[in-house]
C-alpha positions as CSV (number, residue, x, y, z in Angstrom):
1,X,-56.7,-49.4,-3.6
2,X,-53.4,-49.6,-2.2
3,X,-50.5,-47.7,-1.0
4,X,-47.0,-48.3,-1.5
5,X,-46.4,-48.1,2.1
6,X,-49.0,-51.1,2.6
7,X,-46.8,-53.5,0.5
8,X,-44.1,-53.2,3.0
9,X,-45.6,-55.6,5.9
10,X,-43.9,-54.9,9.2
11,X,-42.1,-51.9,8.2
12,X,-41.0,-49.7,11.4
13,X,-40.5,-45.9,10.6
14,X,-37.7,-45.7,13.2
15,X,-35.4,-47.9,10.7
16,X,-35.7,-44.9,8.4
17,X,-34.6,-42.6,10.7
18,X,-31.9,-45.1,11.6
19,X,-30.5,-45.3,7.9
20,X,-31.0,-41.4,7.8
21,X,-28.9,-40.7,10.9
22,X,-26.2,-43.1,9.8
23,X,-26.1,-41.6,6.5
24,X,-26.0,-38.3,8.0
25,X,-22.8,-39.2,10.6
26,X,-21.0,-40.5,7.5
27,X,-21.4,-37.4,5.3
28,X,-20.1,-35.3,8.7
29,X,-17.3,-37.9,9.0
30,X,-16.3,-37.4,5.4
31,X,-16.6,-33.5,5.6
32,X,-14.4,-33.9,8.8
33,X,-11.7,-35.6,6.7
34,X,-11.6,-33.4,3.9
35,X,-11.0,-30.8,6.4
36,X,-8.3,-32.3,7.9
37,X,-6.8,-32.9,4.3
38,X,-6.6,-29.2,4.1
39,X,-4.7,-28.4,6.6
40,X,-1.1,-27.8,5.8
41,X,1.6,-27.8,8.6
42,X,-0.7,-27.3,11.4
43,X,-0.4,-23.5,10.8
44,X,-3.0,-23.0,8.2
45,X,-6.5,-24.3,6.9
46,X,-6.2,-24.3,3.1
47,X,-9.3,-23.6,1.3
48,X,-9.5,-25.1,-2.1
49,X,-8.9,-22.8,-4.8
50,X,-12.6,-23.6,-6.1
51,X,-13.8,-21.8,-3.0
52,X,-12.0,-18.9,-2.7
53,X,-12.1,-16.7,-5.9
54,X,-8.9,-15.0,-6.9
55,X,-10.5,-11.5,-5.3
56,X,-11.6,-13.3,-2.2
57,X,-7.9,-14.3,-2.1
58,X,-6.8,-10.7,-2.6
59,X,-8.8,-9.2,0.3
60,X,-7.8,-12.0,2.5
61,X,-4.3,-11.0,2.2
62,X,-5.1,-7.1,2.1
63,X,-6.4,-7.8,5.8
64,X,-3.0,-8.5,6.7
65,X,-1.0,-5.9,5.1
66,X,-3.5,-3.2,6.1
67,X,-1.7,-3.1,9.5
68,X,0.9,-1.1,7.7
69,X,-1.1,1.9,7.6
70,X,0.6,2.7,10.9
71,X,3.3,3.8,8.6
72,X,1.3,6.6,7.3
73,X,2.4,9.5,9.1
74,X,-1.0,10.9,9.7
75,X,-2.2,7.7,11.3
76,X,-0.1,6.9,14.0
77,X,0.6,3.5,15.9
78,X,-3.4,3.1,16.1
79,X,-3.5,2.5,12.2
80,X,-2.5,-1.0,12.7
81,X,-5.5,-1.7,14.1
82,X,-7.9,0.4,12.1
83,X,-6.4,-1.2,8.9
84,X,-7.3,-4.9,9.7
85,X,-10.4,-3.8,11.2
86,X,-11.8,-1.9,8.0
87,X,-11.3,-4.5,5.9
88,X,-12.6,-6.9,8.2
89,X,-16.0,-5.0,9.1
90,X,-16.5,-4.3,5.2
91,X,-15.8,-7.5,3.8
92,X,-16.5,-10.3,6.4
93,X,-20.6,-11.0,5.2
94,X,-19.5,-11.6,1.4
95,X,-16.4,-13.3,1.7
96,X,-15.3,-16.1,4.7
97,X,-11.8,-16.4,3.5
98,X,-11.5,-12.8,4.5
99,X,-13.4,-13.1,7.5
100,X,-11.1,-15.6,8.9
101,X,-8.2,-13.9,7.8
102,X,-9.1,-10.4,9.3
103,X,-10.3,-11.7,12.6
104,X,-6.9,-13.5,12.9
105,X,-5.0,-10.3,11.7
106,X,-7.3,-7.9,14.1
107,X,-6.6,-10.0,17.1
108,X,-2.8,-10.2,16.3
109,X,-2.4,-6.5,15.9
110,X,-4.6,-5.8,18.8
111,X,-2.1,-8.1,20.8
112,X,1.1,-5.9,19.0
113,X,-0.6,-2.9,19.9
114,X,-0.4,-3.9,23.5
115,X,3.4,-5.0,23.1
116,X,4.3,-1.9,21.7
117,X,2.9,-0.1,24.3
118,X,4.6,-2.2,27.2
119,X,7.7,-2.2,25.3
120,X,7.5,1.9,25.1
121,X,7.1,2.0,28.7
122,X,9.9,-0.2,29.4
123,X,11.9,2.1,27.2
124,X,12.4,4.4,29.9
125,X,14.4,1.6,31.7
126,X,16.2,0.8,29.0
127,X,15.3,-2.9,28.7
128,X,12.5,-1.3,26.3
129,X,14.5,-0.5,23.4
130,X,15.8,-3.8,22.0
131,X,12.6,-5.1,22.9
132,X,11.1,-2.6,20.8
133,X,13.3,-3.4,18.0
134,X,12.7,-7.1,18.0
135,X,9.0,-6.6,18.4
136,X,9.2,-4.4,15.0
137,X,11.1,-7.1,12.9
138,X,9.0,-10.0,14.5
139,X,5.5,-8.0,13.5
140,X,7.1,-7.5,9.9
141,X,8.0,-10.9,9.0
142,X,4.8,-12.6,10.8
143,X,2.6,-10.2,8.9
144,X,4.4,-11.0,5.4
145,X,4.2,-14.8,6.2
146,X,0.6,-14.4,6.8
147,X,0.1,-12.0,3.5
148,X,1.3,-15.2,1.6
149,X,-0.5,-17.6,3.0
150,X,-3.9,-15.7,2.8
151,X,-2.5,-15.3,-0.8
152,X,-2.8,-19.4,-1.3
153,X,-6.3,-19.2,0.2
154,X,-5.3,-20.4,3.7
155,X,-5.7,-18.9,7.0
156,X,-2.6,-18.2,8.9
157,X,-2.6,-18.6,12.8
158,X,-0.2,-15.9,14.3
159,X,2.1,-17.2,17.1
160,X,1.6,-15.3,20.3
161,X,-2.2,-14.0,19.5
162,X,-4.6,-13.2,22.0
163,X,-8.1,-13.8,21.0
164,X,-9.9,-10.7,22.1
165,X,-12.2,-10.6,19.1
166,X,-14.5,-13.7,18.4
């Protein structure tokens, strides 16, 4: 009785390993190329619409817009950090797009909270007043841009964001 492996004379098992390593490397290169194709203008990685459901895109958008919870009188300035934090904590396990967007929004809003505190302190020497107005306008515009990018299935990279939470 012969085995099918006996039919291959001089077969080396290391050749099989090299072939499988070569195939795995080819697959990794293809996936990296596909990832590079999803990057738009160097700002956002757009996840294809097949991967991100409409609900996931909505929650990703909500992770950015949740910072406007600070506008509610009962939740002062710290609400801009708590809004994205809650969305990120509750949805990060289920939805990878929300995890990425929530983390970006959380880091940016922590950075903006620090900037608002510095601008408030600088208000005592009058330079903080125009700085505070500029921060409010910048925060509003960038947050809306991030929400739009998230609704398209992308991940917006905020400018001047300190990566405190990983």
